[in-house]
C-alpha positions in Angstrom: 114.4 65.2 87.3 115.1 68.7 86.2 115.0 69.2 82.5 117.0 71.9 80.5 116.4 72.7 76.8 119.3 74.8 75.5 121.6 75.5 72.6 125.4 75.5 73.3 127.0 78.0 70.9 130.6 77.9 70.5 132.2 81.1 69.3 135.5 81.2 67.6 138.1 83.6 67.0 139.9 84.3 63.6 142.5 81.5 64.6 141.4 78.2 66.2 141.1 79.5 69.8 137.9 79.2 71.5 136.6 82.5 72.7 133.6 81.7 74.7 130.8 79.1 75.2 127.3 80.5 75.0 124.3 78.8 76.3 121.1 79.6 74.6 117.7 78.6 76.1 114.1 79.5 76.7 114.8 80.7 80.3 117.7 81.3 82.8 118.3 80.4 86.3 121.0 81.6 88.6 121.8 78.0 89.5 121.9 76.7 86.1 119.1 74.1 86.0 115.5 75.0 85.0 112.5 73.0 86.3 110.3 73.6 83.3 111.5 72.4 79.7 110.9 74.2 76.5 107.6 72.2 76.1 105.7 73.3 79.2 102.2 74.7 78.9 102.0 76.3 82.3 103.5 76.6 85.7 102.5 73.9 88.2 101.0 76.2 90.8 98.4 77.7 88.5 95.0 76.6 87.2 95.1 76.9 83.5 91.4 76.4 83.2 90.5 79.2 85.7 87.5 81.1 84.5 87.8 84.5 83.3 85.5 87.5 84.1 84.2 89.5 87.0 85.8 92.4 89.0 88.4 92.3 91.8 88.6 95.3 94.2 91.6 96.0 96.3 92.8 99.0 98.4 95.7 101.3 97.9 97.3 103.6 100.4 98.2 107.2 100.4 96.5 108.6 97.3 98.1 109.3 94.0 98.7 112.1 91.6 100.5 110.4 88.6 100.2 107.5 86.5 103.9 107.6 85.5 105.1 104.6 87.3 108.9 105.3 86.8 109.4 108.9 87.3 110.6 110.3 90.6 107.7 112.9 90.6 104.5 112.4 92.1 102.7 109.5 94.1 102.2 106.6 92.0 98.9 104.9 91.5 98.4 101.3 92.6 98.7 98.5 90.1 100.6 100.2 87.2 103.0 97.3 86.7 100.2 95.4 85.2 100.5 97.5 82.1 103.9 96.5 81.3 105.6 93.4 80.2 109.2 92.4 81.0 111.6 90.4 78.9 111.2 87.5 81.3 108.7 86.1 83.8 109.9 84.9 87.2 108.9 81.3 88.3 107.5 81.2 91.8 108.2 77.5 92.5 112.1 77.4 91.8 114.9 79.6 93.2 115.8 82.6 91.0 114.6 81.3 87.6 112.7 83.0 84.9 111.2 82.3 81.5 110.6 84.2 78.2 107.9 86.6 78.2 108.8 89.5 75.6 111.8 87.5 74.7 111.5 84.1 73.6 115.4 83.2 73.9 118.2 84.1 76.1 122.0 83.8 75.6 124.4 83.9 78.4 128.2 82.9 78.2 129.9 80.8 80.7 131.7 83.8 82.3 128.4 85.8 82.6 130.1 88.9 81.0 126.9 89.7 78.9 123.4 88.6 78.2 121.2 88.5 75.1 117.5 88.4 74.7 115.5 87.8 71.3 112.2 89.8 71.1 109.1 87.8 70.2 108.0 89.1 66.6 104.3 88.8 67.9 104.8 91.1 70.9 102.6 94.3 70.5 102.0 97.4 72.4 98.4 98.2 73.1 98.2 100.2 69.9 99.1 97.3 67.9 102.7 98.4 66.9 105.5 95.9 67.6 107.6 95.9 70.8 111.1 96.0 69.4 114.8 95.6 70.6 115.1 99.4 70.1 112.5 99.8 72.8 114.5 97.7 75.2 117.6 99.8 74.8 115.7 103.0 75.0 114.0 101.7 78.1 117.3 100.9 79.8 118.8 104.3 79.0 115.8 106.3 79.9 115.2 104.6 83.3 118.9 104.9 84.3 119.1 108.6 83.1 115.7 110.0 84.1 113.8 107.4 85.9 113.7 106.5 89.8 117.2 106.6 91.4 116.7 102.9 92.1 117.2 102.2 88.4 120.6 104.0 88.1 122.0 101.6 90.8 120.3 98.5 89.7 121.7 98.6 86.3 125.0 100.3 87.0 127.2 97.2 86.1 125.6 97.5 82.4 128.2 99.1 80.2 126.5 98.8 77.0 123.2 97.9 75.4 122.9 97.3 71.6 120.4 96.0 69.1 121.7 93.0 67.1 120.4 91.2 63.9 117.4 89.0 64.2 115.6 90.8 66.9 118.2 90.4 69.5 119.4 93.0 72.2 122.6 92.5 74.0 123.6 93.9 77.4 127.5 94.0 78.1 128.5 94.1 81.7 131.5 95.7 83.3 133.2 92.5 84.1 132.6 88.6 84.3 131.1 86.5 87.1 127.8 88.5 87.6 125.5 85.6 87.7 122.5 87.5 89.0 122.6 90.5 86.4 121.1 88.4 83.5 117.9 87.8 85.8 117.9 91.4 86.8 117.9 92.5 83.2 115.0 90.0 82.4 113.0 92.0 84.9 113.6 95.1 83.0 110.2 97.1 82.4 110.1 97.6 78.8 108.5 100.9 77.7 107.1 102.3 74.4 109.7 104.7 72.9 107.3 106.0 70.2 104.6 106.8 72.8 107.0 109.0 74.8 108.2 111.0 71.9 107.0 114.5 72.5 106.3 113.7 76.2 108.4 114.6 79.2 109.3 111.3 80.8 110.0 112.9 84.0 106.7 114.5 84.3 103.9 113.6 86.7 100.9 113.0 84.6 97.4 111.6 85.0 97.5 110.8 81.1 96.7 107.0 80.6 99.9 105.4 79.7 100.4 102.9 77.0 101.8 99.5 77.8 102.2 95.9 76.3 100.9 94.0 79.2 97.6 92.2 80.2 95.7 95.4 81.5 95.1 98.8 80.5 93.8 101.9 82.5 90.2 102.6 81.6 89.1 105.1 84.5 90.7 107.3 87.0 89.3 109.4 90.0 92.7 111.3 90.7 93.9 110.5 94.3 90.8 108.2 95.0 90.6 105.1 92.7 92.0 103.6 89.5 90.3 100.9 87.3 92.1 98.6 85.0 90.5 96.5 82.3 91.9 93.2 81.0 93.2 93.8 77.4 91.0 91.9 75.1 93.7 91.8 72.3 96.6 91.1 74.8 99.3 89.6 72.6 100.7 87.4 75.2 97.6 85.7 76.5 98.6 82.4 75.0 102.0 82.3 76.3 102.9 79.3 78.8 104.1 81.8 81.3 100.8 83.5 81.4 98.5 80.5 81.4 96.2 80.7 84.2 96.9 84.4 85.0 95.0 87.6 84.4 91.5 86.2 84.9 89.7 89.2 86.3 88.0 91.4 83.5 88.4 94.4 85.8 90.7 95.3 88.8 89.8 98.4 90.8 91.9 100.0 93.6 90.3 102.3 96.1 92.7 104.7 97.9 92.8 105.2 101.8 94.6 107.6 103.9 94.3 105.7 107.1 95.0 101.9 107.6 92.3 101.6 110.4 89.8 103.2 108.1 90.8 100.8 105.3 90.3 98.0 107.7 86.8 99.1 108.4 86.1 99.7 104.8 87.0 95.9 104.1 84.5 94.9 106.8 81.8 96.8 105.0 82.7 95.1 101.7 84.2 98.2 100.1 86.8 95.9 98.6 87.2 92.2 98.2 90.9 91.1 99.3 93.5 92.2 101.6 96.6 90.5 102.9 97.6 91.5 106.4 101.1 92.1 107.8 100.3 93.7 111.2 100.2 91.2 114.0 97.9 93.4 116.1 95.3 93.8 113.3 95.6 90.0 112.5 94.9 89.2 116.1 92.2 91.7 117.0 90.4 93.2 114.0 89.3 90.0 112.0 86.2 89.3 114.3 82.5 89.9 113.9 79.3 88.5 112.2 80.8 88.7 108.7 83.8 86.5 109.8 81.4 84.2 111.9 78.9 83.7 109.1 81.5 82.9 106.5 81.0 86.0 104.6 84.7 86.6 104.9 87.1 83.9 104.8 90.1 84.4 106.8 93.0 81.9 106.2 96.7 81.5 106.9 98.2 80.3 103.5 101.4 78.3 104.0 104.1 78.7 101.6 107.7 77.6 101.0 109.2 80.9 99.6 111.9 82.7 101.8 110.1 84.5 104.4 112.5 87.6 104.2 114.6 89.1 106.8 113.5 91.5 109.7 115.8 92.4 112.6 118.5 94.5 114.0 121.3 95.2 111.8 124.8 96.3 113.3 126.6 99.2 111.6 130.1 97.5 111.2 131.6 100.7 110.3 131.2 101.7 114.1 134.4 100.5 115.7 132.3 99.1 118.9 130.3 96.7 116.7 133.3 95.2 114.9 134.1 92.5 117.5 131.7 89.6 116.9 131.6 88.9 120.6 129.9 92.3 121.3 127.2 91.4 118.5 126.6 87.9 120.1 126.2 89.5 123.7 123.5 92.0 122.4 121.8 89.1 120.7 121.7 87.3 124.0 120.2 90.2 125.7 117.2 90.4 123.2 114.2 88.2 124.5 112.3 87.4 121.3 110.1 84.9 123.0 108.8 87.6 125.5 108.5 90.2 122.9 106.5 88.0 120.5 104.1 86.9 123.2 103.6 90.4 124.8 104.1 92.8 121.8 103.3 90.8 118.7 100.3 88.6 119.8 102.5 85.4 119.3 102.2 85.9 115.6 106.0 86.0 114.5 108.4 83.2 113.7 112.0 83.7 114.5 114.1 84.3 111.4 117.2 81.8 111.6 118.5 82.4 108.1 118.5 84.9 105.3 116.5 82.2 103.6 114.3 81.0 106.3 111.2 78.9 105.2 113.0 77.7 102.2 115.3 74.8 101.2 118.2 77.4 101.0 118.3 77.8 104.7 121.3 76.2 106.5 120.5 73.4 109.0 122.9 71.0 111.0 126.5 70.7 110.1 127.9 71.0 106.7 127.6 67.9 104.6 130.6 66.2 102.8 130.2 68.1 99.7 129.9 71.6 101.5 132.8 70.8 103.7 134.9 70.1 100.7 134.1 73.6 99.4 134.6 75.3 102.7 138.0 73.8 103.2 139.3 75.6 100.2 138.8 78.7 102.3 139.7 77.4 105.7 142.3 79.8 106.5 139.9 82.6 105.9 136.8 81.1 108.0 136.2 81.0 111.6 136.0 77.3 113.0 132.3 77.8 113.7 131.4 77.5 110.1 132.4 73.9 110.1 130.1 73.3 112.9 126.4 73.2 113.5 124.4 76.0 111.8 124.0 78.8 114.6 120.5 79.6 115.8 119.4 82.7 117.8 119.1 82.4 121.6 115.8 81.0 123.0 114.3 82.0 126.2 111.2 80.6 128.0 109.3 83.9 127.4 108.9 84.7 131.2 110.9 87.7 130.8 113.8 86.2 133.1 116.7 86.1 130.9 119.4 86.1 133.6 121.2 83.0 132.2 121.5 84.7 128.8 122.6 88.1 130.4 125.4 86.3 132.4 126.7 84.6 129.1 126.5 88.2 127.5 128.4 89.8 130.4 131.1 87.2 130.0 131.4 87.9 126.1 131.6 91.6 126.8 134.3 91.0 129.4 136.3 89.0 127.1 136.2 91.9 124.6 137.4 94.3 127.1 134.1 95.8 128.3 133.6 96.5 132.0 131.2 98.6 134.1 132.6 101.8 135.5 130.5 104.3 137.4 127.4 102.6 136.0 128.5 102.9 132.5 129.6 99.8 130.3 133.0 100.9 129.1 135.6 99.4 126.8 139.5 99.5 127.7 141.6 100.7 125.1 144.2 98.2 125.7 141.7 95.4 124.3 142.1 95.7 120.5 139.0 95.1 118.3 139.0 91.8 116.6 137.0 91.1 113.3 136.9 87.3 113.6 136.7 84.7 116.2 
């Protein structure tokens, strides 16, 4: 059973009318419920008794010339986010949920028109000064005005950020109904306003920055390596969201300019851990005596997180792609099974949903509750939505996909396309249709 600990605050106007209902809790979820109640001691997926100590070595790619993680200028060193705490910390075993880190309480009204966070009074920067609500407001404003362009877009729907009594900071949105924005603000990197006074925020700099997080920079060889040490007086070490994390005393990143050289460096034990996302290297590079003798462990680690989406995306602003039959025909012409076997070493799994590999992926036909919801919009939805969840075309991998090509040709003919002088051409008398 999912448990939620919260305080429901009823805010009244000068008369007797109810202005809004506000929920206050130790965390928030886009879907309402939280897995962990207010008394939780650690996330289920961590070992709270993991030993601490030692050094972990990783590799970075491309070199660096700045330790300013949030300015547009310069190439950033790897691992800089370890320096900074955020308002909330995301849980990895439930969808879109986060719990208090710098903030210990969160308030969200039912219409999601604003969110407020209460800062923990014990939160400290590495120099021992308190992390304040004023730091939070300054961080948002500075990131939007002078930080990476990403932040201006990411927080564009926030119209106001103000400090309120009791250590609260409140963000007001440009309208109700934005259920994701409270979580996005919970992920706001909070930066030390007092440290940046007299410094140019936009400057690329190798000066060791100040944070509030579990690690601090202790050594830099510009462009070649950066070393972090676990902060012995880290204020948040005892929080439930941090239990079992941040166990290495030191973390080092060595930079490489060539991925193949980085692979050879791993075989020479120049660093300790790597994750692989290249099918060719996974199939061909992890062999040799160090692997055969068990000096290096190679393992595929199963997980139930969404696998993400990779594929061809049609630009629906181009008129020729607006007819769904055209898009379906092109999908039929793509032989995934052959490409996977011959180009990708059989390493890929086909994406069948934006949420593949998770409980959020659609399968089968809509159940009764889903059908009840969909029927409210039946006039605007294609009939196919009420049937079985679609799956991509499947072939035998031989390279012979004549059956699928015949289906594709028929769909294109329905959409008004014919071959003329060896060129697939659409006739103007067939208007484009945006639904079917």
